[in-house]
VEXLO-747269 format. One record per atom (N, C-alpha, C): atom name; residue in three letters; x, y, z; residue number from 1. Coordinates in nm, 4 decimals, padded with zeros to 6 digits. Last residue first. Example, Ala and Ser with C-alpha at 12.3 -4.5 7.8 and 13.67 -1.06 7.14 Angstrom:
residues 2
{atom N res SER X 01.2850 Y -00.2250 Z 00.7080 n 2}
{atom CA res SER X 01.3670 Y -00.1060 Z 00.7140 n 2}
{atom C res SER X 01.2900 Y 00.0030 Z 00.7870 n 2}
{atom N res ALA X 01.3190 Y -00.5690 Z 00.7800 n 1}
{atom CA res ALA X 01.2300 Y -00.4500 Z 00.7800 n 1}
{atom C res ALA X 01.3200 Y -00.3300 Z 00.7800 n 1}
//
This chain:
residues 72
{atom N res GLU X 12.3569 Y 09.7062 Z 11.6838 n 72}
{atom CA res GLU X 12.3200 Y 09.6246 Z 11.5671 n 72}
{atom C res GLU X 12.4309 Y 09.6217 Z 11.4637 n 72}
{atom N res PHE X 12.4001 Y 09.8825 Z 11.8858 n 71}
{atom CA res PHE X 12.4360 Y 09.7422 Z 11.9109 n 71}
{atom C res PHE X 12.4129 Y 09.6525 Z 11.7907 n 71}
{atom N res PHE X 12.2989 Y 10.1233 Z 11.8184 n 70}
{atom CA res PHE X 12.4436 Y 10.1167 Z 11.8398 n 70}
{atom C res PHE X 12.4918 Y 09.9731 Z 11.8586 n 70}
{atom N res ILE X 12.0255 Y 10.0916 Z 11.8194 n 69}
{atom CA res ILE X 12.0944 Y 10.0931 Z 11.6896 n 69}
{atom C res ILE X 12.2455 Y 10.0842 Z 11.7039 n 69}
{atom N res LYS X 11.9320 Y 10.1146 Z 12.0814 n 68}
{atom CA res LYS X 11.9604 Y 09.9805 Z 12.0284 n 68}
{atom C res LYS X 12.0339 Y 09.9829 Z 11.8952 n 68}
{atom N res VAL X 11.8618 Y 10.3756 Z 12.1289 n 67}
{atom CA res VAL X 11.9937 Y 10.3295 Z 12.1735 n 67}
{atom C res VAL X 12.0307 Y 10.1965 Z 12.1081 n 67}
{atom N res PRO X 11.6945 Y 10.5371 Z 11.8555 n 66}
{atom CA res PRO X 11.6926 Y 10.4459 Z 11.9707 n 66}
{atom C res PRO X 11.8339 Y 10.3962 Z 12.0029 n 66}
{atom N res VAL X 11.7568 Y 10.8877 Z 11.7897 n 65}
{atom CA res VAL X 11.7527 Y 10.7475 Z 11.7460 n 65}
{atom C res VAL X 11.7441 Y 10.6588 Z 11.8703 n 65}
{atom N res ASN X 11.8326 Y 11.1627 Z 11.7973 n 64}
{atom CA res ASN X 11.6924 Y 11.1198 Z 11.7968 n 64}
{atom C res ASN X 11.6765 Y 10.9790 Z 11.7372 n 64}
{atom N res PHE X 12.0813 Y 11.2534 Z 11.8401 n 63}
{atom CA res PHE X 12.0491 Y 11.2155 Z 11.7026 n 63}
{atom C res PHE X 11.9046 Y 11.1677 Z 11.6864 n 63}
{atom N res TYR X 12.0572 Y 11.3002 Z 12.1173 n 62}
{atom CA res TYR X 12.0982 Y 11.4076 Z 12.0278 n 62}
{atom C res TYR X 12.0571 Y 11.3779 Z 11.8829 n 62}
{atom N res GLU X 11.9872 Y 11.0440 Z 12.2118 n 61}
{atom CA res GLU X 11.8935 Y 11.1550 Z 12.2255 n 61}
{atom C res GLU X 11.9279 Y 11.2684 Z 12.1297 n 61}
{atom N res ALA X 12.2246 Y 10.9055 Z 12.1523 n 60}
{atom CA res ALA X 12.0972 Y 10.8629 Z 12.0931 n 60}
{atom C res ALA X 11.9942 Y 10.9755 Z 12.1001 n 60}
{atom N res ILE X 12.4008 Y 11.0455 Z 12.3184 n 59}
{atom CA res ILE X 12.4203 Y 11.0459 Z 12.1728 n 59}
{atom C res ILE X 12.2897 Y 11.0091 Z 12.1037 n 59}
{atom N res GLU X 12.2918 Y 10.9789 Z 12.5693 n 58}
{atom CA res GLU X 12.2989 Y 11.1193 Z 12.5280 n 58}
{atom C res GLU X 12.3171 Y 11.1308 Z 12.3764 n 58}
{atom N res ILE X 12.3359 Y 10.7034 Z 12.5683 n 57}
{atom CA res ILE X 12.1983 Y 10.7543 Z 12.5682 n 57}
{atom C res ILE X 12.1958 Y 10.9009 Z 12.5246 n 57}
{atom N res LEU X 12.6128 Y 10.7081 Z 12.5845 n 56}
{atom CA res LEU X 12.5492 Y 10.6457 Z 12.4687 n 56}
{atom C res LEU X 12.4036 Y 10.6930 Z 12.4569 n 56}
{atom N res LYS X 12.6486 Y 10.8195 Z 12.8340 n 55}
{atom CA res LYS X 12.6918 Y 10.8952 Z 12.7159 n 55}
{atom C res LYS X 12.6290 Y 10.8380 Z 12.5894 n 55}
{atom N res LYS X 12.5401 Y 10.6075 Z 12.9902 n 54}
{atom CA res LYS X 12.4873 Y 10.7443 Z 13.0009 n 54}
{atom C res LYS X 12.5233 Y 10.8253 Z 12.8768 n 54}
{atom N res LEU X 12.7062 Y 10.3956 Z 12.9324 n 53}
{atom CA res LEU X 12.5671 Y 10.3896 Z 12.8872 n 53}
{atom C res LEU X 12.5053 Y 10.5294 Z 12.8904 n 53}
{atom N res SER X 13.0301 Y 10.5093 Z 12.8269 n 52}
{atom CA res SER X 12.9322 Y 10.4711 Z 12.9284 n 52}
{atom C res SER X 12.7929 Y 10.4659 Z 12.8666 n 52}
{atom N res ILE X 13.2756 Y 10.3685 Z 12.6142 n 51}
{atom CA res ILE X 13.1743 Y 10.4704 Z 12.6380 n 51}
{atom C res ILE X 13.0752 Y 10.4191 Z 12.7422 n 51}
{atom N res PHE X 13.6237 Y 10.3112 Z 12.6347 n 50}
{atom CA res PHE X 13.4878 Y 10.2595 Z 12.6424 n 50}
{atom C res PHE X 13.3919 Y 10.3731 Z 12.6749 n 50}
{atom N res ARG X 13.8910 Y 10.3523 Z 12.3980 n 49}
{atom CA res ARG X 13.8245 Y 10.3825 Z 12.5252 n 49}
{atom C res ARG X 13.6832 Y 10.3291 Z 12.5187 n 49}
{atom N res GLU X 13.9582 Y 10.2479 Z 12.1607 n 48}
{atom CA res GLU X 14.0685 Y 10.2757 Z 12.2524 n 48}
{atom C res GLU X 14.0171 Y 10.3130 Z 12.3920 n 48}
{atom N res PHE X 13.7982 Y 10.2103 Z 11.9374 n 47}
{atom CA res PHE X 13.8008 Y 10.1075 Z 12.0411 n 47}
{atom C res PHE X 13.9224 Y 10.1232 Z 12.1331 n 47}
{atom N res ARG X 13.7615 Y 10.4204 Z 11.7678 n 46}
{atom CA res ARG X 13.8755 Y 10.3314 Z 11.7387 n 46}
{atom C res ARG X 13.8928 Y 10.2226 Z 11.8446 n 46}
{atom N res GLU X 13.5485 Y 10.5492 Z 11.8847 n 45}
{atom CA res GLU X 13.5310 Y 10.4949 Z 11.7503 n 45}
{atom C res GLU X 13.6432 Y 10.3978 Z 11.7118 n 45}
{atom N res VAL X 13.6695 Y 10.6342 Z 12.1222 n 44}
{atom CA res VAL X 13.5585 Y 10.5376 Z 12.1267 n 44}
{atom C res VAL X 13.5431 Y 10.4702 Z 11.9903 n 44}
{atom N res HIS X 13.8556 Y 10.8186 Z 12.0233 n 43}
{atom CA res HIS X 13.9008 Y 10.7023 Z 12.1001 n 43}
{atom C res HIS X 13.7937 Y 10.5933 Z 12.1047 n 43}
{atom N res GLY X 13.6821 Y 11.0053 Z 11.9073 n 42}
{atom CA res GLY X 13.7786 Y 10.9328 Z 11.8246 n 42}
{atom C res GLY X 13.8285 Y 10.8080 Z 11.8941 n 42}
{atom N res ILE X 13.5569 Y 11.0984 Z 12.1394 n 41}
{atom CA res ILE X 13.4791 Y 11.0269 Z 12.0379 n 41}
{atom C res ILE X 13.5704 Y 10.9476 Z 11.9460 n 41}
{atom N res PHE X 13.7759 Y 11.2268 Z 12.2806 n 40}
{atom CA res PHE X 13.7029 Y 11.1123 Z 12.3347 n 40}
{atom C res PHE X 13.6295 Y 11.0319 Z 12.2274 n 40}
{atom N res LYS X 13.9032 Y 11.4575 Z 12.2163 n 39}
{atom CA res LYS X 13.9497 Y 11.3359 Z 12.1493 n 39}
{atom C res LYS X 13.8700 Y 11.2112 Z 12.1883 n 39}
{atom N res SER X 13.7940 Y 11.6546 Z 12.3782 n 38}
{atom CA res SER X 13.7783 Y 11.6652 Z 12.2330 n 38}
{atom C res SER X 13.8216 Y 11.5401 Z 12.1570 n 38}
{atom N res ASN X 13.6197 Y 11.5328 Z 12.6649 n 37}
{atom CA res ASN X 13.7450 Y 11.5688 Z 12.6005 n 37}
{atom C res ASN X 13.7307 Y 11.5631 Z 12.4491 n 37}
{atom N res VAL X 13.2686 Y 11.6251 Z 12.6765 n 36}
{atom CA res VAL X 13.3807 Y 11.5365 Z 12.7060 n 36}
{atom C res VAL X 13.5054 Y 11.5885 Z 12.6342 n 36}
{atom N res ASN X 13.0049 Y 11.7155 Z 12.6202 n 35}
{atom CA res ASN X 13.0857 Y 11.7751 Z 12.7260 n 35}
{atom C res ASN X 13.1952 Y 11.6799 Z 12.7743 n 35}
{atom N res LEU X 12.8617 Y 11.6403 Z 12.4065 n 34}
{atom CA res LEU X 12.8605 Y 11.5482 Z 12.5204 n 34}
{atom C res LEU X 12.9374 Y 11.6016 Z 12.6409 n 34}
{atom N res ILE X 12.9211 Y 11.8505 Z 12.2360 n 33}
{atom CA res ILE X 12.7808 Y 11.8253 Z 12.2708 n 33}
{atom C res ILE X 12.7716 Y 11.7393 Z 12.3967 n 33}
{atom N res ASP X 13.1979 Y 11.8120 Z 12.2072 n 32}
{atom CA res ASP X 13.1461 Y 11.9328 Z 12.2712 n 32}
{atom C res ASP X 13.0028 Y 11.9124 Z 12.3197 n 32}
{atom N res SER X 13.1950 Y 11.5685 Z 12.0671 n 31}
{atom CA res SER X 13.2576 Y 11.5753 Z 12.1998 n 31}
{atom C res SER X 13.2090 Y 11.6976 Z 12.2769 n 31}
{atom N res LEU X 13.0785 Y 11.6546 Z 11.8313 n 30}
{atom CA res LEU X 13.0059 Y 11.5594 Z 11.9148 n 30}
{atom C res LEU X 13.0641 Y 11.5566 Z 12.0561 n 30}
{atom N res LYS X 13.2879 Y 11.8241 Z 11.7443 n 29}
{atom CA res LYS X 13.1536 Y 11.8786 Z 11.7693 n 29}
{atom C res LYS X 13.0730 Y 11.7854 Z 11.8604 n 29}
{atom N res GLU X 13.4971 Y 11.6390 Z 11.7117 n 28}
{atom CA res GLU X 13.5099 Y 11.7488 Z 11.8072 n 28}
{atom C res GLU X 13.3732 Y 11.8069 Z 11.8437 n 28}
{atom N res GLN X 13.4038 Y 11.4793 Z 11.5067 n 27}
{atom CA res GLN X 13.4285 Y 11.4198 Z 11.6376 n 27}
{atom C res GLN X 13.4340 Y 11.5286 Z 11.7445 n 27}
{atom N res SER X 13.1455 Y 11.6522 Z 11.3171 n 26}
{atom CA res SER X 13.2833 Y 11.6139 Z 11.3469 n 26}
{atom C res SER X 13.2931 Y 11.5479 Z 11.4846 n 26}
{atom N res ILE X 12.8649 Y 11.5508 Z 11.1306 n 25}
{atom CA res ILE X 12.9148 Y 11.6119 Z 11.2542 n 25}
{atom C res ILE X 13.0568 Y 11.5607 Z 11.2817 n 25}
{atom N res GLY X 12.7021 Y 11.4409 Z 10.9307 n 24}
{atom CA res GLY X 12.7960 Y 11.5482 Z 10.8990 n 24}
{atom C res GLY X 12.8514 Y 11.6213 Z 11.0198 n 24}
{atom N res SER X 12.5456 Y 11.2228 Z 10.9597 n 23}
{atom CA res SER X 12.4881 Y 11.3496 Z 11.0024 n 23}
{atom C res SER X 12.5803 Y 11.4683 Z 10.9754 n 23}
{atom N res LYS X 12.7188 Y 11.0244 Z 10.8810 n 22}
{atom CA res LYS X 12.5929 Y 11.0416 Z 10.8062 n 22}
{atom C res LYS X 12.5292 Y 11.1773 Z 10.8368 n 22}
{atom N res LEU X 12.9051 Y 11.0454 Z 11.0875 n 21}
{atom CA res LEU X 12.9410 Y 11.0843 Z 10.9513 n 21}
{atom C res LEU X 12.8173 Y 11.1091 Z 10.8655 n 21}
{atom N res ARG X 12.7479 Y 10.9506 Z 11.3041 n 20}
{atom CA res ARG X 12.8089 Y 11.0826 Z 11.3089 n 20}
{atom C res ARG X 12.8430 Y 11.1324 Z 11.1680 n 20}
{atom N res LEU X 12.6843 Y 10.6917 Z 11.2233 n 19}
{atom CA res LEU X 12.5778 Y 10.7891 Z 11.2467 n 19}
{atom C res LEU X 12.6324 Y 10.9313 Z 11.2437 n 19}
{atom N res LYS X 12.9450 Y 10.5794 Z 11.2097 n 18}
{atom CA res LYS X 12.8555 Y 10.5768 Z 11.0938 n 18}
{atom C res LYS X 12.7461 Y 10.6839 Z 11.1068 n 18}
{atom N res LYS X 13.0355 Y 10.6149 Z 11.4756 n 17}
{atom CA res LYS X 13.1040 Y 10.6797 Z 11.3629 n 17}
{atom C res LYS X 13.0126 Y 10.6882 Z 11.2408 n 17}
{atom N res ILE X 12.8558 Y 10.4501 Z 11.6097 n 16}
{atom CA res ILE X 12.8629 Y 10.5924 Z 11.6434 n 16}
{atom C res ILE X 12.9255 Y 10.6675 Z 11.5259 n 16}
{atom N res ASN X 12.9234 Y 10.2062 Z 11.4912 n 15}
{atom CA res ASN X 12.7906 Y 10.2631 Z 11.4685 n 15}
{atom C res ASN X 12.7823 Y 10.4105 Z 11.5074 n 15}
{atom N res LYS X 13.1829 Y 10.1626 Z 11.5846 n 14}
{atom CA res LYS X 13.1571 Y 10.1711 Z 11.4404 n 14}
{atom C res LYS X 13.0235 Y 10.2385 Z 11.4120 n 14}
{atom N res GLY X 13.1318 Y 10.1517 Z 11.8641 n 13}
{atom CA res GLY X 13.2194 Y 10.2533 Z 11.8059 n 13}
{atom C res GLY X 13.1954 Y 10.2728 Z 11.6571 n 13}
{atom N res ILE X 12.9664 Y 09.9224 Z 11.8784 n 12}
{atom CA res ILE X 12.9184 Y 10.0536 Z 11.9248 n 12}
{atom C res ILE X 13.0009 Y 10.1650 Z 11.8607 n 12}
{atom N res THR X 13.1440 Y 09.7275 Z 11.7847 n 11}
{atom CA res THR X 13.0197 Y 09.7548 Z 11.7125 n 11}
{atom C res THR X 12.9643 Y 09.8918 Z 11.7510 n 11}
{atom N res LYS X 13.3362 Y 09.7360 Z 11.9882 n 10}
{atom CA res LYS X 13.3744 Y 09.7665 Z 11.8500 n 10}
{atom C res LYS X 13.2517 Y 09.8023 Z 11.7677 n 10}
{atom N res TYR X 13.1821 Y 09.6524 Z 12.2071 n 9}
{atom CA res TYR X 13.2376 Y 09.7872 Z 12.2059 n 9}
{atom C res TYR X 13.2831 Y 09.8289 Z 12.0665 n 9}
{atom N res THR X 13.1233 Y 09.3878 Z 12.1162 n 8}
{atom CA res THR X 13.0163 Y 09.4832 Z 12.1469 n 8}
{atom C res THR X 13.0685 Y 09.6260 Z 12.1419 n 8}
{atom N res GLU X 13.3746 Y 09.2712 Z 12.0950 n 7}
{atom CA res GLU X 13.2923 Y 09.2867 Z 11.9745 n 7}
{atom C res GLU X 13.1801 Y 09.3881 Z 11.9968 n 7}
{atom N res GLU X 13.4477 Y 09.2750 Z 12.3696 n 6}
{atom CA res GLU X 13.5263 Y 09.3440 Z 12.2674 n 6}
{atom C res GLU X 13.4428 Y 09.3717 Z 12.1435 n 6}
{atom N res GLN X 13.2510 Y 09.1071 Z 12.4814 n 5}
{atom CA res GLN X 13.2614 Y 09.2470 Z 12.5226 n 5}
{atom C res GLN X 13.3373 Y 09.3283 Z 12.4180 n 5}
{atom N res ILE X 13.3157 Y 08.8694 Z 12.3503 n 4}
{atom CA res ILE X 13.1820 Y 08.9268 Z 12.3332 n 4}
{atom C res ILE X 13.1840 Y 09.0744 Z 12.3718 n 4}
{atom N res SER X 13.5695 Y 08.8171 Z 12.4450 n 3}
{atom CA res SER X 13.5541 Y 08.8499 Z 12.3033 n 3}
{atom C res SER X 13.4161 Y 08.9099 Z 12.2745 n 3}
{atom N res SER X 13.6267 Y 08.9796 Z 12.7641 n 2}
{atom CA res SER X 13.5850 Y 08.8676 Z 12.6796 n 2}
{atom C res SER X 13.5705 Y 08.9125 Z 12.5349 n 2}
{atom N res MET X 13.9099 Y 09.1087 Z 12.9183 n 1}
{atom CA res MET X 13.7827 Y 09.1370 Z 12.8547 n 1}
{atom C res MET X 13.7501 Y 09.0217 Z 12.7605 n 1}
//
């Protein structure tokens, strides 16, 4: 994996965590909303797993934010 890819996934994970905490939602709750394993969000936030664009869009829709905020 290139350093650009690594940095992108790290940025996405950090921004998911930031948005989730700001909204007061647990990792488990967000995992339930996305219908994924209860530990999935934690793995994404710690850069241990990669999130699909489909799931990223679902998160953006849930929080009513544009997808681009996860990349900033």
